[in-house]
PANUDO-23939 format. One line per 3 residues: number of its first residue (from 0); their letters; for each residue x, y, z of C-alpha. Coordinates in nm, 4 decimals. Example, Ala and Ser with C-alpha at 12.3 -4.5 7.8 and 13.67 -1.06 7.14 Angstrom:
// PANUDO-23939
0	as	1.2300,-0.4500,0.7800  1.3670,-0.1060,0.7140
This chain:
// PANUDO-23939
0	mfs	3.0454,-1.9577,-0.9671  2.9579,-1.5899,-0.9385  3.1058,-1.4045,-0.6406
3	fdl	2.9823,-1.0816,-0.4876  3.2690,-0.8447,-0.5652  3.3193,-0.6044,-0.2752
6	gkw	3.6498,-0.4823,-0.4149  3.5010,-0.3654,-0.7440  3.2432,-0.1513,-0.5680
9	iik	3.4883,-0.0044,-0.3192  3.7075,0.1110,-0.6083  3.4098,0.2480,-0.8021
12	lie	3.2916,0.4456,-0.4992  3.6391,0.5856,-0.4359  3.6765,0.6893,-0.8008
15	tsn	3.3311,0.8499,-0.8088  3.3909,1.0334,-0.4817  3.7345,1.1585,-0.5866
18	syf	3.6023,1.2798,-0.9221  3.3149,1.4697,-0.7632  3.5155,1.6420,-0.4920
21	tll	3.8008,1.7296,-0.7311  3.5493,1.8999,-0.9591  3.3866,2.0700,-0.6600
24	ell	3.7234,2.2048,-0.5461  3.8003,2.3357,-0.8942  3.4616,2.5040,-0.9405
27	ndk	3.4867,2.6733,-0.6012  3.8412,2.7990,-0.6634  3.8077,3.1761,-0.7177
30	daf	4.1501,3.2044,-0.8798  4.0627,2.9274,-1.1261  3.7303,3.0932,-1.2029
33	nty	3.8934,3.4334,-1.2584  4.1494,3.2784,-1.4935  3.8670,3.1146,-1.6882
36	fnk	3.6529,3.4292,-1.6950  3.9371,3.6552,-1.8064  3.9673,3.4441,-2.1212
39	ktv	3.5925,3.4488,-2.1850  3.4450,3.6511,-2.4698  3.0917,3.7211,-2.5916
42	yds	2.9554,3.7116,-2.9428  2.8658,4.0517,-3.0868  2.6215,4.0109,-3.3731
45	tvq	2.6880,4.3648,-3.4984  3.0447,4.2762,-3.5858  2.9799,3.9032,-3.6113
48	ahi	3.2724,3.8159,-3.3871  3.3609,3.7298,-3.0299  3.4785,4.0322,-2.8329
51	nit	3.5971,4.1194,-2.4821  3.3669,4.3232,-2.2607  3.5417,4.6492,-2.1761
54	nsk	3.2651,4.8269,-1.9864  3.3388,4.7605,-1.6166  2.9767,4.7487,-1.5041
57	are	2.8725,4.5199,-1.7883  3.1759,4.3023,-1.7237  3.0846,4.2604,-1.3553
60	mfk	2.7266,4.1677,-1.4495  2.8565,3.9169,-1.7018  3.0991,3.7760,-1.4456
63	est	2.8204,3.7281,-1.1919  2.6021,3.5643,-1.4556  2.8853,3.3297,-1.5544
66	ynd	2.9519,3.2379,-1.1903  2.5814,3.1610,-1.1396  2.5889,2.9389,-1.4494
69	vqh	2.8825,2.7446,-1.3047  2.7058,2.6990,-0.9703  2.3860,2.5921,-1.1459
72	ald	2.5827,2.3310,-1.3403  2.7273,2.2054,-1.0110  2.3772,2.1822,-0.8625
75	iys	2.2638,1.9743,-1.1609  2.5675,1.7476,-1.1308  2.5115,1.7049,-0.7552
78	nql	2.1521,1.6035,-0.8187  2.2569,1.3578,-1.0870  2.5192,1.2160,-0.8524
81	ivl	2.2379,1.1182,-0.6150  2.0663,0.9419,-0.9061  2.3933,0.7636,-0.9847
84	lat	2.4454,0.6527,-0.6234  2.0927,0.5102,-0.6124  2.1724,0.3172,-0.9315
87	yie	2.4937,0.1890,-0.7731  2.2986,0.0507,-0.4767  2.0415,-0.1128,-0.7047
90	tin	2.3177,-0.2807,-0.9055  2.4979,-0.3826,-0.5859  2.1763,-0.5473,-0.4632
93	sef	2.1290,-0.7271,-0.7923  2.4837,-0.8669,-0.7897  2.4512,-0.9631,-0.4238
96	fqa	2.1367,-1.1679,-0.4864  2.2903,-1.3300,-0.7922  2.5682,-1.4604,-0.5691
99	vfe	2.3129,-1.5739,-0.3076  2.0991,-1.7570,-0.5650  2.3950,-1.9248,-0.7305
102	qnn	2.5094,-2.0498,-0.3909  2.1640,-2.1831,-0.3037  1.9413,-2.2405,-0.6082
105	rli	1.6411,-2.3401,-0.3979  1.6036,-1.9812,-0.2788  1.4913,-1.8912,-0.6305
108	ydy	1.1529,-2.0560,-0.5675  0.9949,-1.7628,-0.3814  1.1025,-1.5026,-0.6364
111	vsq	1.0675,-1.6435,-0.9906  0.7125,-1.5087,-0.9983  0.6195,-1.1455,-0.9390
114	sdn	0.3135,-1.2506,-0.7390  0.3305,-1.4018,-0.3903  0.0239,-1.6064,-0.4852
117	nkg	0.2162,-1.7850,-0.7608  0.5431,-1.8726,-0.5903  0.7500,-2.1136,-0.7951
120	lin	0.5373,-2.0620,-1.1055  0.7450,-2.0608,-1.4237  0.6807,-2.0589,-1.7963
123	lnl	0.7166,-2.4114,-1.9353  0.8871,-2.2678,-2.2419  1.1970,-2.2434,-2.0238
126	ifd	1.2177,-2.6221,-2.0341  1.1784,-2.6326,-2.4116  1.4001,-2.3337,-2.4962
129	yks	1.7101,-2.4388,-2.3027  1.9075,-2.7584,-2.3351  2.0392,-2.8107,-1.9844
132	kne	1.9364,-2.7736,-1.6212  2.2141,-2.5187,-1.5676  2.0836,-2.2994,-1.8482
135	iie	1.7324,-2.3117,-1.7025  1.8631,-2.2230,-1.3553  2.0598,-1.9340,-1.5054
138	qli	1.7418,-1.7908,-1.6591  1.5498,-1.8429,-1.3348  1.8175,-1.6542,-1.1438
141	ika	1.7771,-1.3616,-1.3841  1.4008,-1.3613,-1.3207  1.4321,-1.4028,-0.9438
144	kkn	1.7025,-1.1365,-0.9206  1.4813,-0.8864,-1.1017  1.1870,-0.9542,-0.8702
147	ivn	1.3723,-0.9621,-0.5403  1.5278,-0.6166,-0.5866  1.1915,-0.4588,-0.6663
150	gsl	1.0446,-0.2275,-0.4017  1.1746,-0.0127,-0.1192  1.5128,-0.0701,0.0410
153	kki	1.3314,-0.1771,0.3584  1.1559,-0.4575,0.1694  1.4830,-0.5582,0.0086
156	ser	1.6537,-0.5695,0.3498  1.3743,-0.7992,0.4708  1.4458,-1.0297,0.1761
159	ilk	1.8156,-1.0231,0.2619  1.7230,-1.1396,0.6109  1.4972,-1.4123,0.4708
162	ttk	1.7562,-1.5470,0.2268  2.0746,-1.5104,0.4347  1.9535,-1.4968,0.7978
165	yki	2.1495,-1.1726,0.8368  1.9712,-0.8590,0.9550  2.0985,-0.5250,0.8305
168	ndk	2.0756,-0.2340,1.0720  1.7353,-0.0640,1.0332  1.8808,0.2819,1.0917
171	lis	2.1249,0.2338,0.8029  1.8440,0.1238,0.5706  1.6314,0.4227,0.6720
174	slq	1.9224,0.6642,0.6183  1.9879,0.5278,0.2700  1.6188,0.5380,0.1804
177	igi	1.5656,0.8967,0.2980  1.9065,1.0338,0.2029  1.9422,0.8789,-0.1422
180	fdk	1.6344,0.6966,-0.2736  1.3655,0.9431,-0.1691  1.5735,1.2261,-0.3136
183	rna	1.6400,1.0245,-0.6313  1.2665,0.9690,-0.6749  1.1968,1.3409,-0.6336
186	ivh	1.4664,1.4296,-0.8878  1.3686,1.1690,-1.1473  0.9920,1.1384,-1.1104
189	esk	0.8984,1.4892,-0.9957  1.1679,1.6876,-1.1789  1.2664,1.8532,-0.8518
192	sii	1.5993,2.0199,-0.7883  1.7370,1.9181,-0.4497  1.9722,2.1364,-0.2482
195	vkq	2.2755,1.9156,-0.1877  2.5466,2.0148,0.0574  2.9039,1.8925,0.0452
198	edi	2.8647,1.7188,0.3801  2.5553,1.5387,0.2463  2.7575,1.3811,-0.0347
201	hly	3.0301,1.2758,0.2106  2.7608,1.1111,0.4236  2.6048,0.9270,0.1292
204	fql	2.9366,0.7679,0.0337  2.9925,0.6654,0.3966  2.6454,0.5082,0.4116
207	idk	2.7072,0.3038,0.0972  3.0427,0.1885,0.2365  2.8609,0.0676,0.5492
210	yll	2.5944,-0.1006,0.3375  2.8620,-0.2870,0.1398  3.0120,-0.4063,0.4679
213	elg	2.6700,-0.5307,0.5805  2.6200,-0.7227,0.2559  2.9645,-0.8751,0.3003
216	kac	2.8627,-0.9921,0.6463  2.5452,-1.1376,0.4964  2.7645,-1.3327,0.2555
219	lks	2.9651,-1.4697,0.5479  2.6478,-1.5624,0.7363  2.4985,-1.7484,0.4404
222	ntn	2.8230,-1.8979,0.3081  2.7770,-1.7016,-0.0153  3.0803,-1.6550,-0.2375
225	yyd	3.2339,-1.3090,-0.2188  3.5537,-1.1358,-0.3261  3.7152,-0.9011,-0.0761
228	ptn	4.0641,-0.7984,-0.1991  4.0778,-0.4995,0.0388  3.9937,-0.7170,0.3414
231	llq	3.6941,-0.4968,0.4219  3.5406,-0.7741,0.6319  3.8563,-0.8108,0.8386
234	q	3.8562,-0.4479,0.9565
């Protein structure tokens, strides 16, 4: 039976965080930048070769331009990190509900249809296309999982409460929605560039850690299978 793997996500978050802040430290290291820039050349079409800039004023302008390029790349990466963190949460939710549904198949009923007016409605081809009850249930879980994670994080938290009887802190849900999902939507759907501070990224990782803990508690409340090798729920 599928278990909600807290350990896997803790490791993934640590690795992602470490990678980001290591890169940030490197890009903000003036000595490292100077070493890189001193090796940098430009292509001169008149001689059809890469050359060093010897004019001091031109070299300073080129250095400033190069530094701005590096910072712009960091801004892009920081924005894409927000997109990635939103995707992490969506996948975490999907895996969480898979564990919930496998523990209690009857919970599938409310979510196999996209419409609240057609709860429990399924395509009869499921019965004809699959040989066993377990195969049919597996396909229904895939459908239900897709539907239950659709919508805002607030709606999803309400469904967590309905299926597990565990209520996640409203302030945490609001912070994740505003801090990560609203920004993700602006970046992806409106092509906006968001100003992201280092402390913001630290906060986002902390919020996801807290959210994982809440989902673990929801597993405990609903007797859903989970895997917690780091003993997160015992802390």
